C-alpha positions as CSV (number, residue, x, y, z in Angstrom):
1,X,-10.6,-18.8,-35.5
2,X,-6.9,-19.6,-35.9
3,X,-7.6,-20.9,-39.4
4,X,-8.8,-17.4,-40.5
5,X,-5.5,-15.8,-39.5
6,X,-3.2,-18.8,-39.9
7,X,-1.1,-17.3,-42.7
8,X,-0.6,-14.0,-40.9
9,X,0.2,-15.6,-37.6
10,X,2.7,-18.0,-39.2
11,X,4.4,-15.1,-41.0
12,X,4.5,-12.8,-38.0
13,X,6.0,-15.4,-35.7
14,X,8.4,-16.8,-38.4
15,X,9.8,-13.3,-38.7
16,X,9.9,-13.1,-34.8
17,X,12.0,-16.3,-34.7
18,X,14.4,-14.9,-37.4
19,X,14.6,-11.7,-35.3
20,X,15.5,-13.7,-32.2
21,X,18.1,-15.7,-34.0
22,X,19.7,-12.5,-35.4
23,X,20.0,-11.0,-31.9
24,X,21.3,-14.3,-30.6
25,X,24.2,-14.2,-33.0
26,X,25.0,-10.7,-32.0
27,X,24.9,-11.5,-28.3
28,X,26.9,-14.7,-28.8
29,X,29.7,-12.7,-30.6
30,X,29.8,-10.0,-27.9
31,X,29.0,-11.8,-24.6
32,X,29.9,-15.4,-25.4
33,X,28.0,-18.7,-25.5
34,X,26.9,-18.8,-21.8
35,X,25.2,-15.4,-21.9
36,X,23.8,-16.0,-25.3
37,X,22.3,-19.4,-24.5
38,X,20.8,-18.0,-21.3
39,X,19.3,-15.1,-23.3
40,X,17.9,-17.4,-25.9
41,X,16.2,-19.8,-23.5
42,X,14.4,-17.1,-21.6
43,X,13.4,-15.2,-24.8
44,X,12.0,-18.4,-26.4
45,X,10.0,-19.3,-23.2
46,X,8.6,-15.8,-23.1
47,X,7.8,-15.8,-26.8
48,X,5.8,-19.0,-26.3
49,X,3.8,-17.3,-23.6
50,X,3.2,-14.3,-25.9
51,X,2.1,-16.6,-28.8
52,X,-0.2,-18.6,-26.5
53,X,-1.8,-15.4,-25.2
54,X,-2.3,-14.1,-28.7
55,X,-3.8,-17.2,-30.3
56,X,-6.2,-17.8,-27.4
57,X,-7.7,-14.4,-28.0
58,X,-8.0,-14.4,-31.8
59,X,-11.7,-14.8,-31.5
60,X,-11.8,-11.2,-30.2
61,X,-10.7,-9.7,-33.4
62,X,-13.9,-7.8,-33.9
63,X,-15.2,-4.4,-32.9
64,X,-17.6,-5.7,-30.3
65,X,-19.6,-8.8,-29.4
66,X,-22.3,-8.1,-32.0
67,X,-19.9,-7.4,-34.9
68,X,-18.5,-10.0,-37.2
69,X,-14.8,-10.9,-37.0
70,X,-12.4,-9.0,-39.2
71,X,-10.9,-10.9,-42.1
72,X,-7.3,-9.7,-41.3
73,X,-5.5,-8.9,-38.1
74,X,-5.0,-5.3,-39.1
75,X,-2.0,-3.0,-38.6
76,X,-2.9,-2.1,-35.1
77,X,-2.9,-5.7,-33.9
78,X,0.2,-6.5,-35.9
79,X,2.0,-3.6,-34.2
80,X,0.8,-4.9,-30.8
81,X,2.0,-8.4,-31.5
82,X,5.4,-7.1,-32.5
83,X,5.5,-5.3,-29.1
84,X,4.9,-8.7,-27.5
85,X,7.9,-10.0,-29.4
86,X,10.1,-7.2,-28.2
87,X,9.1,-7.9,-24.6
88,X,10.2,-11.6,-25.2
89,X,13.5,-10.3,-26.5
90,X,13.9,-8.2,-23.3
91,X,13.2,-11.1,-21.1
92,X,16.3,-12.8,-22.2
93,X,18.4,-10.3,-20.3
94,X,16.9,-11.3,-16.9
95,X,19.1,-12.7,-14.2
96,X,22.4,-11.6,-15.8
97,X,24.5,-8.5,-15.3
98,X,24.2,-5.5,-17.6
99,X,25.8,-6.4,-20.9
100,X,29.1,-4.7,-21.9
101,X,30.1,-2.5,-24.8
102,X,27.4,-1.4,-27.2
103,X,25.2,-4.2,-26.1
104,X,24.6,-2.2,-22.9
105,X,22.2,0.0,-24.8
106,X,20.1,-3.0,-26.2
107,X,17.7,-3.7,-23.2
108,X,16.6,-0.1,-22.8
109,X,16.4,0.5,-26.6
110,X,14.1,-2.6,-27.0
111,X,11.8,-1.5,-24.3
112,X,11.8,2.1,-25.5
113,X,10.7,1.0,-28.9
114,X,8.0,-1.2,-27.3
115,X,6.8,1.9,-25.4
116,X,6.5,3.9,-28.6
117,X,4.6,1.1,-30.2
118,X,2.3,1.1,-27.2
119,X,1.2,4.6,-28.2
120,X,1.2,3.9,-31.9
121,X,-0.8,0.7,-32.2
122,X,-4.1,2.2,-31.1
123,X,-3.5,5.1,-33.5
124,X,-3.0,2.6,-36.4
125,X,-6.2,0.7,-35.4
126,X,-8.2,3.9,-35.4
127,X,-7.0,5.4,-38.7
128,X,-7.5,2.1,-40.4
129,X,-10.9,1.7,-38.8
130,X,-10.0,-1.7,-37.3
131,X,-10.4,-1.1,-33.6
132,X,-10.9,-4.5,-31.9
133,X,-11.4,-6.2,-28.6
134,X,-8.3,-8.3,-29.5
135,X,-6.2,-5.1,-29.6
136,X,-7.5,-4.0,-26.2
137,X,-7.0,-7.4,-24.6
138,X,-3.5,-7.9,-26.0
139,X,-2.5,-4.3,-25.0
140,X,-3.5,-5.1,-21.4
141,X,-1.8,-8.5,-21.4
142,X,1.5,-7.2,-22.9
143,X,1.5,-4.2,-20.6
144,X,1.3,-6.7,-17.6
145,X,4.1,-8.9,-19.0
146,X,6.2,-5.9,-19.9
147,X,5.7,-4.3,-16.5
148,X,6.8,-7.6,-14.9
149,X,9.9,-8.2,-16.9
150,X,11.3,-4.6,-17.4
151,X,11.1,-3.5,-13.7
152,X,12.6,-6.8,-12.6
153,X,15.5,-6.2,-15.0
154,X,15.9,-2.6,-13.8
155,X,15.9,-3.8,-10.1
156,X,18.6,-6.5,-11.0
157,X,20.7,-3.7,-12.6
158,X,20.4,-1.6,-9.4
159,X,18.5,1.1,-11.2
160,X,15.2,0.7,-9.3
161,X,14.5,-0.1,-5.6
162,X,13.0,-3.5,-5.1
163,X,9.8,-1.9,-3.9
164,X,9.0,-0.9,-7.5
165,X,8.1,-4.5,-8.1
166,X,4.8,-3.6,-6.4
167,X,4.0,-2.1,-9.8
168,X,4.5,-5.5,-11.4
169,X,2.5,-7.3,-8.7
170,X,-0.4,-4.9,-8.7
171,X,-2.0,-6.0,-12.0
172,X,-1.8,-9.7,-11.1
173,X,-3.2,-9.2,-7.6
174,X,-5.9,-7.1,-9.1
175,X,-6.8,-9.9,-11.6
176,X,-6.6,-12.5,-8.8
177,X,-8.9,-10.4,-6.7
178,X,-11.5,-10.2,-9.5
179,X,-11.2,-14.0,-10.0
180,X,-11.7,-14.7,-6.2
181,X,-14.8,-12.4,-6.1
182,X,-16.3,-14.3,-9.1
183,X,-15.4,-17.6,-7.5
184,X,-17.2,-16.6,-4.3
185,X,-20.2,-15.4,-6.3
186,X,-19.7,-11.8,-5.4
187,X,-20.6,-9.0,-7.7
188,X,-17.8,-7.6,-9.9
189,X,-18.5,-4.1,-11.3
190,X,-17.1,-3.4,-14.7
191,X,-14.5,-0.6,-15.0
192,X,-15.3,2.1,-17.5
193,X,-12.7,3.5,-19.9
194,X,-10.4,5.9,-18.2
195,X,-7.8,7.9,-20.1
196,X,-5.8,8.6,-16.9
197,X,-5.3,4.9,-16.3
198,X,-3.8,4.5,-19.7
199,X,-1.7,7.7,-19.3
200,X,-0.2,6.6,-15.9
201,X,0.6,3.1,-17.3
202,X,2.3,4.8,-20.4
203,X,4.5,6.9,-18.1
204,X,5.6,3.8,-16.3
205,X,6.7,2.2,-19.5
206,X,8.5,5.3,-20.7
207,X,10.2,5.7,-17.3
208,X,11.5,2.1,-17.1
209,X,12.6,2.3,-20.7
210,X,14.7,5.4,-20.0
211,X,16.4,4.1,-16.9
212,X,17.3,0.8,-18.6
213,X,19.5,3.0,-20.8
214,X,23.0,3.7,-19.3
215,X,22.2,7.4,-18.9
216,X,21.0,7.9,-15.4
217,X,22.3,6.2,-12.3
218,X,21.1,5.5,-8.7
219,X,20.2,6.7,-6.1
220,X,18.2,9.3,-8.1
221,X,16.7,6.6,-10.3
222,X,15.5,4.6,-7.3
223,X,13.8,7.7,-5.8
224,X,12.2,8.5,-9.1
225,X,10.9,5.0,-9.3
226,X,9.1,5.4,-6.0
227,X,7.6,8.7,-7.2
228,X,6.4,7.1,-10.4
229,X,5.0,4.1,-8.5
230,X,2.7,5.8,-6.0
231,X,0.1,7.3,-8.5
232,X,-0.2,3.9,-10.2
233,X,-0.8,2.0,-6.9
234,X,-3.3,4.6,-5.9
235,X,-5.1,4.2,-9.2
236,X,-5.3,0.4,-8.7
237,X,-6.7,1.0,-5.2
238,X,-9.4,3.3,-6.7
239,X,-10.2,0.7,-9.4
240,X,-10.5,-2.0,-6.8
241,X,-13.0,0.0,-4.9
242,X,-15.0,0.4,-8.0
243,X,-14.8,-3.3,-8.8
244,X,-16.0,-4.3,-5.4
245,X,-18.8,-1.7,-5.3
246,X,-17.4,0.7,-2.8
247,X,-17.5,3.5,-5.5
248,X,-20.7,3.2,-7.5
249,X,-22.1,5.9,-9.6
250,X,-24.9,7.8,-7.9
251,X,-23.8,6.9,-4.3
252,X,-22.5,9.4,-1.8
253,X,-19.0,7.9,-1.9
254,X,-18.8,8.3,-5.7
255,X,-19.9,11.9,-5.4
256,X,-17.2,12.4,-2.9
257,X,-14.7,11.0,-5.3
258,X,-15.8,13.4,-8.0
259,X,-15.4,16.2,-5.4
260,X,-11.8,15.0,-4.6
261,X,-11.0,15.0,-8.3
262,X,-12.2,18.6,-8.5
263,X,-10.1,19.5,-5.5
264,X,-7.1,17.8,-7.1
265,X,-7.5,19.7,-10.4
266,X,-8.4,23.1,-8.9
267,X,-6.3,23.2,-5.8
268,X,-3.8,20.3,-5.4
269,X,-2.0,20.4,-8.8
270,X,-1.7,24.2,-8.9
271,X,-0.5,24.0,-5.3
272,X,2.2,21.5,-6.2
273,X,3.4,23.9,-8.9
274,X,3.8,26.7,-6.4
275,X,5.6,24.4,-3.9
276,X,7.9,23.3,-6.7
277,X,8.7,27.0,-7.4
278,X,9.6,27.5,-3.7
279,X,11.8,24.5,-3.7
280,X,13.7,25.6,-6.8
281,X,14.3,29.0,-5.2
282,X,15.6,27.2,-2.1
283,X,18.0,25.2,-4.2
284,X,19.4,28.4,-5.8
285,X,19.6,30.2,-2.5
286,X,21.6,27.3,-0.9
287,X,23.8,26.9,-4.0
288,X,22.8,23.2,-4.1
289,X,22.6,23.2,-7.9
290,X,26.1,22.7,-9.3
291,X,25.6,23.3,-13.1
292,X,26.8,25.3,-16.0
293,X,25.3,28.6,-16.9
294,X,23.4,27.1,-19.9
295,X,22.0,24.4,-17.7
296,X,20.8,26.9,-15.1
297,X,19.0,28.8,-17.8
298,X,17.3,25.7,-19.0
299,X,16.3,25.0,-15.3
300,X,14.8,28.5,-15.1
301,X,12.9,28.1,-18.4
302,X,11.5,24.7,-17.4
303,X,10.5,26.0,-14.0
304,X,8.7,28.9,-15.6
305,X,6.9,26.5,-18.0
306,X,5.8,24.2,-15.1
307,X,4.7,26.9,-12.7
308,X,2.9,29.1,-15.2
309,X,1.3,26.0,-16.9
310,X,2.8,26.9,-20.2
311,X,3.3,23.4,-21.5
312,X,3.7,22.5,-17.9
313,X,4.1,18.7,-18.3
314,X,6.9,19.4,-20.7
315,X,8.6,21.7,-18.3
316,X,8.2,19.1,-15.5
317,X,9.7,16.5,-17.7
318,X,12.7,18.8,-18.6
319,X,13.3,19.4,-14.8
320,X,13.1,15.7,-14.1
321,X,15.7,14.9,-16.7
322,X,18.0,17.7,-15.5
323,X,17.7,16.5,-11.9
324,X,18.5,12.9,-13.0
325,X,21.7,14.2,-14.7
326,X,22.8,16.6,-11.9
327,X,22.3,14.3,-8.9
328,X,23.7,11.0,-10.1
329,X,26.0,9.1,-7.8
330,X,25.2,11.3,-4.8
331,X,22.6,11.2,-2.0
332,X,20.0,13.8,-2.7
333,X,18.9,16.2,0.0
334,X,15.4,16.4,1.4
335,X,14.7,19.5,-0.8
336,X,16.0,17.7,-3.9
337,X,14.0,14.5,-3.1
338,X,10.8,16.5,-2.4
339,X,11.2,18.5,-5.6
340,X,11.8,15.3,-7.6
341,X,8.6,13.7,-6.3
342,X,6.5,16.9,-7.1
343,X,7.7,17.4,-10.6
344,X,7.2,13.7,-11.4
345,X,3.6,13.9,-10.1
346,X,3.0,17.0,-12.1
347,X,4.4,15.3,-15.2
348,X,2.1,12.3,-14.7
349,X,-1.1,13.8,-13.3
350,X,-1.2,17.2,-15.1
351,X,-0.9,20.8,-14.2
352,X,-4.5,21.5,-13.2
353,X,-6.2,24.9,-13.5
354,X,-4.7,28.4,-13.9
355,X,-2.6,27.3,-16.9
356,X,-1.5,29.4,-19.8
357,X,-1.0,26.7,-22.5
358,X,-2.1,23.0,-22.2
359,X,-1.4,21.6,-25.6
360,X,1.0,19.0,-24.3
361,X,-1.5,17.9,-21.7
362,X,-4.2,17.6,-24.4
363,X,-1.8,15.4,-26.4
364,X,-1.0,13.1,-23.4
365,X,-4.7,12.7,-22.6
366,X,-6.0,12.0,-26.1
367,X,-6.4,8.9,-28.3
368,X,-4.4,9.5,-31.4
369,X,-6.4,9.1,-34.6
370,X,-9.7,10.2,-33.2
């Protein structure tokens, strides 16, 4: 299968090597030879892993098992492979302090671009009508590698609490669990497509990319990391129950799960919005928010959007950003911490029923290009 795509693979990874050498020269001139050589070794090792993972899956470059292979990789897969290259570039910064000068923006910028490509590659595959099993597989593999490297880097910079590494471990433990069940001859149920799984993973990438930029500082970033982490770990727990057969369609437990989803949409999420409103009022009453008049107006607008469900996810995101800016380098109170958790969960999970305008939620939960 490699022979079919040999020219494309050689071109892509030749450009990747040139890209790495260009960054090496920049890092060498700014940080010196020790830092640059360290960066190059880790980046090259990670790039080799990325190349190996890509080549071993080239036979999946087809729509499904019954379809013939595509004659070219397609723009969707090319974009996905470039994301893998960016993750390799990011790996070079591991086990070193945050770079100085303008280079301090490079790790976060690299992962931020990778996060955008993660949203874009599927869109490219769909509009060019070249969706493939290869793209799906590489997307999952690169997500796992990225969510291992980027959080580890953020923890080493002090931006995330070490517990966030559970996000990195979750995927590998999940895969190991499936392997062990197969090894023991136990049944492994297949997971169906789930847009919320993709959405929560996308939020993790975006969050880690943002805090790798020198904009927000702990302890607020560490608290935010825990808030982002919990829904993802809960999702892995539910998926594991499905895989091992504890949640099978048509059983009582599965029906209970659907009931819980309904409760979440109709009661829990609207309830979280009301609790957030109460907490914001408490902050104003206690004069905890120390901000300019313009910032206070933005907080009120964002709160209105979130509580009324008028582009509620956007309102929650605005509040999360403002809290990250207002509570840097200080220990947040219980009210601030609780509010931070709630608005992050609303941003990730949605606003539920009784909403005025849900266009932003529709955008988050859709596949672009369909």
